[in-house]
C-alpha positions in Angstrom: -9.6 28.7 -51.0 -10.4 30.3 -47.6 -13.8 30.1 -45.9 -15.0 33.1 -43.9 -14.2 32.4 -40.2 -17.9 32.4 -39.1 -19.0 30.1 -41.9 -16.1 27.7 -41.2 -17.0 27.6 -37.6 -20.6 26.8 -38.4 -19.6 24.0 -40.7 -17.2 22.5 -38.2 -19.9 22.7 -35.6 -22.3 20.8 -37.8 -19.7 18.2 -38.7 -18.8 17.6 -35.1 -22.4 17.5 -33.9 -23.9 15.4 -36.6 -27.3 13.7 -36.1 -26.4 12.9 -32.4 -26.7 16.5 -31.5 -30.3 16.2 -30.6 -29.7 13.4 -28.1 -27.2 12.9 -25.3 -26.6 9.4 -24.1 -27.3 8.1 -20.6 -24.8 9.2 -18.0 -22.5 6.3 -17.6 -20.0 7.5 -15.0 -19.7 10.3 -12.5 -16.5 10.2 -10.4 -16.0 10.8 -7.6 -19.4 9.2 -6.8 -20.1 11.8 -4.1 -18.2 14.4 -2.1 -18.1 16.3 1.2 -18.4 19.9 2.4 -15.7 21.3 4.7 -12.4 20.4 2.9 -9.7 23.0 2.9 -9.4 22.8 -0.9 -12.8 24.1 -2.1 -12.4 22.7 -5.6 -13.9 19.4 -6.7 -13.3 18.1 -10.3 -16.0 15.8 -11.6 -15.3 13.4 -14.5 -18.6 12.9 -16.3 -18.9 10.3 -19.0 -21.8 10.0 -21.4 -22.3 9.9 -25.2 -21.7 13.4 -26.6 -21.9 15.0 -23.2 -19.4 17.6 -24.3 -22.0 19.1 -26.6 -24.2 20.2 -23.8 -24.3 23.3 -21.6 -23.9 22.7 -17.9 -25.6 24.5 -15.0 -25.6 24.2 -11.2 -28.1 25.8 -8.9 -27.2 25.1 -5.2 -26.3 27.6 -2.5 -22.5 27.8 -2.1 -21.7 25.7 -5.2 -20.6 27.3 -8.4 -18.9 26.2 -11.6 -15.2 27.3 -11.7 -14.3 25.7 -15.0 -15.4 23.3 -17.7 -12.6 21.3 -19.4 -13.3 19.5 -22.7 -11.0 16.9 -24.1 -10.5 15.1 -27.4 -13.4 12.7 -26.7 -16.8 14.4 -26.7 -18.1 11.7 -24.4 -16.4 13.4 -21.4 -16.7 16.6 -19.5 -14.5 17.6 -16.6 -16.4 19.9 -14.4 -14.7 22.0 -11.7 -17.0 23.0 -8.9 -16.2 25.5 -6.1 -17.7 24.4 -2.8 -17.6 27.4 -0.4 -16.8 27.0 3.3 -20.4 27.7 4.4 -22.0 25.2 2.0 -24.6 22.8 3.6 -24.7 19.1 2.8 -27.4 18.1 0.3 -28.2 17.1 -3.2 -26.7 19.3 -5.9 -28.6 19.1 -9.2 -26.2 19.3 -12.2 -28.2 19.9 -15.4 -27.0 19.3 -18.9 -28.9 21.1 -21.6 -29.2 21.2 -25.4 -30.8 24.3 -26.9 -32.0 25.4 -23.4 -33.7 22.0 -22.9 -32.5 19.8 -20.0 -31.5 16.4 -21.5 -29.9 14.9 -18.4 -29.5 15.7 -14.7 -27.1 14.4 -12.1 -28.3 14.5 -8.5 -24.9 14.9 -6.9 -24.6 14.3 -3.1 -22.5 16.5 -0.8 -22.1 14.9 2.6 -21.0 16.2 6.0 -17.6 14.9 7.0 -17.5 12.5 9.9 -16.5 13.9 13.3 -12.7 13.8 13.7 -12.2 12.8 10.1 -9.4 15.4 9.5 -7.6 14.3 12.7 -7.7 10.6 12.0 -4.4 8.9 12.9 -2.8 6.8 10.2 -0.4 3.9 10.8 3.0 4.6 12.3 5.9 3.1 14.1 3.6 2.0 16.9 1.9 -0.5 14.6 2.7 -4.0 13.4 1.2 -4.7 10.0 0.0 -8.0 8.5 -0.2 -8.2 4.7 -3.2 -10.2 3.6 -4.1 -11.2 0.0 -7.9 -11.4 0.3 -8.5 -14.0 -2.5 -6.1 -16.4 -0.8 -6.9 -16.0 2.9 -10.4 -17.3 3.7 -13.7 -17.9 1.9 -16.4 -16.7 4.3 -19.1 -16.3 1.7 -19.1 -18.9 -1.1 -22.1 -17.3 -2.7 -19.9 -14.5 -4.2 -17.2 -16.9 -5.6 -18.8 -16.5 -9.1 -20.5 -13.3 -10.2 -22.2 -13.1 -13.6 -20.7 -9.8 -14.5 -17.1 -11.0 -13.7 -15.2 -12.6 -16.5 -13.1 -15.0 -14.5 -14.8 -17.7 -12.3 -13.4 -19.3 -9.2 -11.2 -22.4 -9.6 -9.0 -23.4 -6.6 -7.1 -25.9 -8.7 -5.8 -23.0 -10.9 -2.5 -21.7 -9.3 -3.1 -18.3 -10.9 -6.9 -18.3 -10.8 -9.5 -17.0 -8.4 -9.9 -19.0 -5.3 -12.8 -17.3 -3.5 -11.3 -15.5 -0.5 -13.4 -12.5 0.5 -14.2 -9.8 3.0 -16.4 -12.2 5.0 -13.4 -14.5 5.4 -11.2 -11.8 6.8 -14.0 -10.5 9.1 -14.5 -14.0 10.6 -10.9 -14.3 11.6 -9.9 -10.9 13.0 -9.1 -12.4 16.4 -6.3 -14.4 14.7 -4.5 -11.2 13.9 -5.1 -9.5 17.3 -4.0 -12.7 19.1 -0.8 -12.4 17.1 -0.1 -8.9 18.3 -0.9 -7.2 15.0 -2.4 -3.7 14.9 -3.0 -3.2 11.2 -4.0 -5.1 8.1 -2.6 -4.2 4.7 -4.9 -5.7 2.0 -3.7 -6.2 -1.5 -5.9 -4.2 -3.9 -9.6 -4.8 -3.3 -10.9 -2.7 -6.2 -12.5 -4.4 -9.2 -10.2 -6.5 -11.4 -12.6 -7.7 -14.1 -9.9 -9.3 -16.3 -10.1 -12.6 -18.2 -7.5 -14.3 -16.1 -4.8 -14.0 -13.4 -6.0 -10.9 -11.7 -6.7 -12.5 -8.3 -3.8 -10.3 -6.9 -5.7 -7.1 -7.5 -3.1 -5.1 -9.4 -5.0 -4.8 -12.7 -7.8 -2.5 -11.6 -10.8 -2.1 -13.9 -12.9 0.2 -11.7 -11.3 2.6 -9.2 -14.5 3.4 -7.3 -15.9 -0.1 -6.6 -14.5 -3.1 -4.9 -14.4 -6.4 -6.7 -17.8 -8.1 -6.4 -16.1 -11.5 -5.7 -14.9 -10.0 -2.4 -18.2 -8.4 -1.5 -19.8 -5.0 -2.0 -18.7 -1.5 -1.2 -21.0 -1.8 1.8 -19.3 -5.0 2.8 -15.9 -3.4 2.7 -17.1 -0.5 4.8 -18.5 -3.0 7.3 -15.2 -4.9 7.4 -13.3 -1.7 8.2 -15.8 -0.9 11.0 -15.4 -4.3 12.5 -11.6 -4.0 12.2 -11.7 -0.7 14.1 -13.9 -2.4 16.8 -11.0 -4.9 17.2 -8.4 -2.1 17.2 -7.1 -3.1 13.8 -6.2 -0.4 11.3 -6.8 -1.0 7.6 -4.3 0.0 4.9 -5.6 0.0 1.4 -3.4 -0.9 -1.5 -3.7 1.5 -4.4 -2.2 1.5 -8.0 -1.7 4.7 -9.9 1.0 3.6 -12.3 -1.2 1.4 -14.3 -4.8 0.1 -14.7 -6.1 -3.2 -16.1 -6.5 -3.3 -19.9 -10.2 -4.0 -19.4 -10.8 -0.8 -17.4 -14.0 0.8 -18.6 -12.1 3.9 -19.8 -9.8 1.8 -22.0 -12.8 1.2 -24.2 -13.5 4.9 -24.6 -10.4 6.9 -23.6 -10.9 10.6 -22.7 -7.9 11.6 -24.7 -4.7 10.1 -26.1 -2.7 11.6 -23.3 -4.7 9.8 -20.6 -2.2 6.9 -20.9 1.4 6.7 -21.9 1.9 4.9 -25.3 -1.0 3.0 -26.8 -2.5 -0.4 -26.8 -1.1 -1.2 -30.2 2.3 0.4 -29.9 3.8 0.2 -26.4 7.0 -1.0 -24.8 7.4 -2.8 -21.5 9.3 -1.0 -18.8 13.0 -1.7 -18.3 12.2 -1.5 -14.5 15.4 0.4 -13.9 14.5 2.7 -11.0 18.1 3.9 -10.7 17.3 6.2 -13.7 15.2 8.3 -11.3 17.5 10.8 -9.5 20.4 9.9 -11.8 22.1 13.1 -12.8 23.6 11.5 -15.9 20.6 9.6 -17.2 19.8 9.3 -20.9 16.2 10.4 -21.6 15.4 7.3 -23.5 16.3 5.1 -20.5 14.3 7.3 -18.1 11.3 7.3 -20.4 11.5 3.5 -20.8 11.4 3.1 -17.0 8.6 5.5 -16.3 6.4 5.8 -19.4 6.4 2.2 -20.8 3.8 -0.3 -19.7 4.3 -2.5 -16.6 2.8 -5.4 -18.5 0.9 -5.9 -21.8 -2.4 -6.1 -19.8 -1.5 -3.0 -17.7 -1.7 0.3 -19.5 0.6 3.0 -18.1 -1.3 5.9 -16.7 0.0 9.4 -17.6 -0.1 11.3 -14.3 1.7 14.2 -16.0 -1.7 14.9 -17.4 -3.3 17.1 -14.7 -6.7 15.6 -15.2 -5.3 12.1 -14.5 -3.4 13.3 -11.5 -6.4 15.0 -10.1 -8.6 12.0 -10.7 -6.3 9.8 -8.6 -5.9 12.4 -5.8 -9.6 12.7 -5.4 -10.1 9.0 -5.7 -7.8 8.5 -2.7 -9.6 11.1 -0.7 -12.9 9.4 -1.5 -11.8 6.1 -0.1 -10.4 7.8 3.0 -13.5 9.8 3.7 -16.2 7.4 2.6 -14.7 4.2 4.1 -12.5 5.3 6.9 -9.3 3.6 5.8 -6.3 4.2 8.0 -3.5 4.3 5.4 -2.5 3.7 1.8 0.1 1.5 0.3 1.0 2.8 -3.1 2.2 0.2 -5.6 5.1 0.8 -7.9 5.6 4.2 -6.4 8.6 5.5 -8.4 7.2 4.6 -11.8 4.5 7.3 -12.4 5.4 11.0 -12.9 7.2 11.9 -9.6 6.0 15.4 -9.5 2.4 14.3 -9.7 3.0 11.8 -6.9 4.4 14.6 -4.7 1.3 16.6 -5.4 -0.8 13.6 -4.3 1.0 13.5 -1.0 0.7 17.2 -0.4 -3.0 17.2 -1.2 -3.8 14.3 1.0 -1.8 15.6 3.9 -3.5 19.0 3.6 -6.8 17.4 4.4 -5.4 14.6 6.7 -2.2 15.8 8.3 -1.9 12.7 10.5 -2.6 10.2 7.7 0.1 8.0 6.4 1.0 6.5 3.0 3.8 4.1 2.2 5.3 3.7 -1.3 6.6 0.5 -2.8 10.2 1.6 -3.5 11.8 -1.7 -4.7 15.4 -0.5 -4.8 18.2 -2.4 -3.2 20.5 0.7 -2.5 19.9 2.7 0.6 21.1 5.9 -1.1 18.7 5.4 -4.0 15.6 4.3 -2.0 16.1 7.2 0.5 15.6 9.6 -2.5 11.9 8.8 -2.2 11.3 9.8 1.4 9.8 13.1 2.4 12.5 15.8 3.1 15.3 13.7 1.7 18.4 15.9 1.0 18.4 15.3 -2.8 20.9 17.1 -5.0 18.2 17.8 -7.6 16.0 19.4 -5.0 13.2 16.9 -5.5 10.9 16.3 -2.5 8.5 13.3 -2.8 6.5 14.4 0.2 6.0 10.7 0.9 6.4 10.0 4.6 7.0 6.2 4.6 9.0 4.1 2.2 9.7 0.3 2.1 13.1 -0.7 3.3 14.1 -3.1 0.6 17.9 -2.8 1.4 17.2 -4.2 4.9 15.0 -6.9 3.5 17.8 -8.1 1.2 20.2 -8.0 4.1 17.9 -10.1 6.3 17.5 -12.8 3.6 21.3 -13.1 3.3 22.6 -12.4 6.8 21.1 -15.3 8.6 22.3 -17.9 6.0 26.0 -16.8 5.9 29.1 -17.6 7.9 30.9 -14.8 9.6 32.9 -12.6 7.3 34.2 -9.0 6.8 30.9 -8.1 5.1 28.7 -11.2 5.5 26.6 -12.7 8.2 25.4 -10.3 10.9 27.7 -7.7 9.5 25.1 -7.2 6.7 22.5 -6.0 9.2 25.0 -3.7 10.9 26.1 -2.2 7.6 22.5 -1.5 6.4 21.6 0.2 9.6 24.9 2.2 9.5 23.5 3.8 6.3 20.5 5.3 8.2 22.1 8.7 7.8 20.6 8.7 4.3 17.1 8.8 5.6 15.1 11.8 6.7 13.1 9.8 9.2 14.0 6.2 10.2 10.8 5.7 12.2 8.9 6.0 8.9 10.5 2.9 7.2 8.5 -0.2 6.6 10.7 -3.1 7.6 9.9 -6.6 6.4 11.5 -9.9 5.3 8.9 -10.9 2.7 5.7 -9.9 0.9 3.5 -11.2 -1.9 6.2 -10.6 -4.5 9.2 -12.1 -2.6 10.2 -15.6 -1.6 8.6 -16.8 1.6 10.3 -16.0 4.9 11.1 -19.7 5.5 12.3 -20.1 2.0 14.7 -17.1 2.5 15.9 -18.8 5.7 16.6 -22.0 3.7 14.0 -23.9 5.6 15.7 -23.3 9.0 13.1 -22.3 11.6 15.8 -21.1 14.1 17.0 -18.6 11.6 13.4 -17.4 10.9 12.9 -17.0 14.7 16.0 -14.8 15.0 15.0 -12.7 12.0 11.5 -12.3 13.4 13.0 -11.0 16.7 15.1 -8.6 14.6 12.0 -7.3 12.8 10.2 -6.8 16.1 13.1 -4.8 17.6 14.6 -2.8 14.7 13.6 0.8 14.0 10.6 1.5 11.7 7.2 -0.1 11.1 7.3 -4.0 11.0 5.3 -5.8 8.4 4.7 -9.6 8.2 3.0 -11.5 5.4 0.1 -13.9 6.3 1.5 -17.4 6.7 5.0 -16.4 7.9 3.8 -17.0 11.5 2.9 -20.6 10.6 5.9 -21.4 8.4 4.2 -21.3 5.0 6.9 -21.8 2.4 7.4 -21.0 -1.2 10.0 -20.0 -3.8 9.6 -16.4 -5.0 10.4 -17.4 -8.5 6.8 -18.5 -8.9 4.0 -16.2 -7.6 1.7 -19.2 -7.2 4.2 -20.7 -4.7 4.1 -17.6 -2.4 0.4 -16.9 -2.7 -1.1 -20.2 -1.6 -4.4 -20.5 0.3 -4.2 -20.2 4.0 -4.9 -23.6 5.5 -8.3 -23.6 7.1 -9.7 -20.7 5.1 -12.0 -23.0 3.1 -14.5 -25.5 4.2 -13.1 -29.0 3.8 -9.4 -28.0 4.1 -7.3 -30.9 5.4 -5.6 -28.6 7.9 -7.0 -25.7 9.8 -4.3 -23.4 11.1 -6.9 -21.2 12.8 -7.9 -23.8 15.3 -5.4 -26.8 15.2 -1.9 -25.9 14.2 0.7 -28.7 14.1 3.4 -28.4 16.9 6.1 -26.8 14.8 3.8 -24.3 13.2 2.1 -23.5 16.5 5.5 -22.9 18.1 6.3 -20.3 15.5 3.0 -18.7 15.9 3.4 -18.4 19.7 7.0 -17.1 19.2 5.8 -14.4 16.9 2.9 -13.5 19.2 5.1 -13.1 22.2 7.3 -10.7 20.3 4.6 -8.5 18.8 2.3 -8.5 21.9 5.3 -7.2 23.8 6.1 -4.7 21.1 2.6 -3.2 21.5 3.5 -2.3 25.1 7.0 -1.1 24.6 7.9 2.6 24.3 11.4 1.8 23.3 10.7 -0.6 20.5 8.3 1.9 18.9 10.1 5.2 19.5 13.5 4.5 21.1 16.8 5.5 19.7 18.9 2.6 18.3 22.4 1.8 19.5 24.2 -1.2 18.0 27.6 -2.9 18.2 29.8 -4.4 15.6 29.1 -8.1 15.3 31.6 -10.4 16.9 31.8 -13.9 15.3 28.1 -13.5 14.2 26.9 -12.3 17.6 25.0 -9.1 17.0 23.8 -6.9 19.8 21.6 -3.8 19.6 19.6 -1.6 22.0 16.4 0.4 21.7 16.3 3.1 24.3 14.2 5.9 25.7 14.6 7.7 29.0 12.1 5.2 30.6 12.9 1.9 28.9 15.9 0.0 27.7 15.6 -3.0 25.5 18.5 -5.3 24.5 18.3 -7.6 21.4 21.0 -10.3 21.1 21.2 -12.3 17.9 23.5 -15.3 18.2 23.8 -16.6 14.7 26.8 -18.7 15.5 26.9 -22.4 16.0 27.8 -22.3 19.7 26.5 -20.8 22.9 27.8 -17.3 23.5 28.4 -15.4 26.8 27.9 -11.6 26.8 30.9 -9.4 27.9 29.2 -7.0 30.2 32.0 -4.4 30.0 32.0 -4.3 26.2 28.3 -3.4 26.2 28.4 -1.0 29.1 27.1 2.0 27.1 24.0 0.1 26.1 23.4 -1.5 29.4 23.4 1.8 31.2 24.3 0.1 34.5 21.5 -2.5 34.3 22.3 -5.8 36.1 19.0 -7.5 35.7 16.2 -7.9 33.1 13.5 -10.2 31.7 13.9 -12.1 28.4 10.6 -11.8 26.5 11.3 -14.8 24.3 12.2 -17.3 27.0 10.0 -15.6 29.6 12.9 -15.8 32.1 14.6 -13.3 34.4 18.3 -12.8 33.7 21.4 -11.2 35.2 23.6 -9.3 32.8 26.8 -10.5 34.6 26.1 -14.1 33.6 24.2 -13.8 30.4 24.6 -16.5 27.8 22.6 -17.1 24.6 22.3 -20.5 23.0 23.5 -21.1 19.4 21.2 -19.9 16.6 18.8 -18.1 18.9 17.8 -14.6 20.0 17.1 -12.9 23.3 15.0 -9.8 23.7 15.5 -8.4 27.1 13.7 -5.7 28.9 16.4 -4.3 31.2 15.7 -3.1 34.7 16.4 0.6 34.9 
């Protein structure tokens, strides 16, 4: 039996509407929370969430603002509203009205702001910076009153290795001089957005609200104030973001817009195989690629489907919102190769359209130079893919650092590992845009990687200060905090002195060994801030000889020589052998020992480094 089309449509309408048709629920979410006039892309897509909101008619009455498109999805509790904001639109409050039967049932008073002066020209982080990674929950508790928040499921417990410990924005703000005294120019904060999970979300990577910071760190206003204070101290702020997955308690997980909002389902999902070599593999089996990119990162971390344009657009606009509203100086994107790679390229293009000097670094945890270079902007990829991502993390060099200083000399061991990784730089489109590091919040502590040997850590720190790229340290390295990467609790310990009553306070009274490492690190990175060659110079290096490794960073105006003597005996430099790098220099100043030297009689003690500014 067939119904007449008009009658069928009417019945379907009544079935869908039901008794709720006369009433639309309170508006629960509007994202982005506000926007700006003056962007090059005039289109803004609002995600509006309310009970049965899709059953309404929408109107906008504001000069310069018009509705381009209304997108409805499976769930009638969502409307995606595309607004066109013309170039001559003035800032103000835009009334967005939702009507049933020509009666207004709800109104959103949406704010359009004027962009801050110089917003589009803001300078992101680059090779002139030295970055310190800080896990807010584990650094310092400046405001104990926010340790426990009634709306947050997990309460503070410093005795719990994987629990909340109470670090916050106030704690960071109170100790900014600690970073500047160390020679740092930027802070990378692990995710600060809300992680309202039942347990073990202190790290920040199970986000439950992308538009608000976690209340246990402070408020959005507190975060904005922290950034302002950092800028006053000439510290940039890099915000950690996560597009690949959210926390399972994210508000939309309780009322998904549509089934394609996430990959797989809560009740039927796999865990990723974490095989990033499947990306770019010309021979890959689809089942393996899908398991890498479309399975969940963890059972409590649903996998976001960025191949859905609505999801992709949500995250692009969310990034722009944090940049414009808070004035962040960069983004570190977690698990970069896991989401849809074409959506991630679009994210980069859209951000760089509005902020051409901004920078974003992707976590590209791959140990092969050829494979990790695939993810950098303008890489010469056989499949034609361009990620548009300026900066990637140099995991191959990190692996080499953690091995090289612990090995005896060999054909491919010891200092030769460093040489060989740098010799692969031809794979990269831009070596200045490589984040170089020896550890982070997921890896074994620097001292642990150096098998507890401080001399080795000092040499490796000198290497990080001198090598090409953007150096990044992890808070605590500079005071010899230790920990095995096999347990996250061991590498994410509280910073001594960050809590009232701590037995040790490394902010004010460091023990001799720890203070010596701090001062060593500070000498290197304070010098780096002033050095043209260490930031922008070309790199020239020589094959290691019995674990003596020499490299130069050079510009027309400056020549810096790094000597790493990882052997067990004092070594004298053969001036003739290094003539190309020396460029005729006979004298210089060693930044580490603070002594003047002559190149004709230059010797370096066993297991130590020299960083020499040569006289031109």
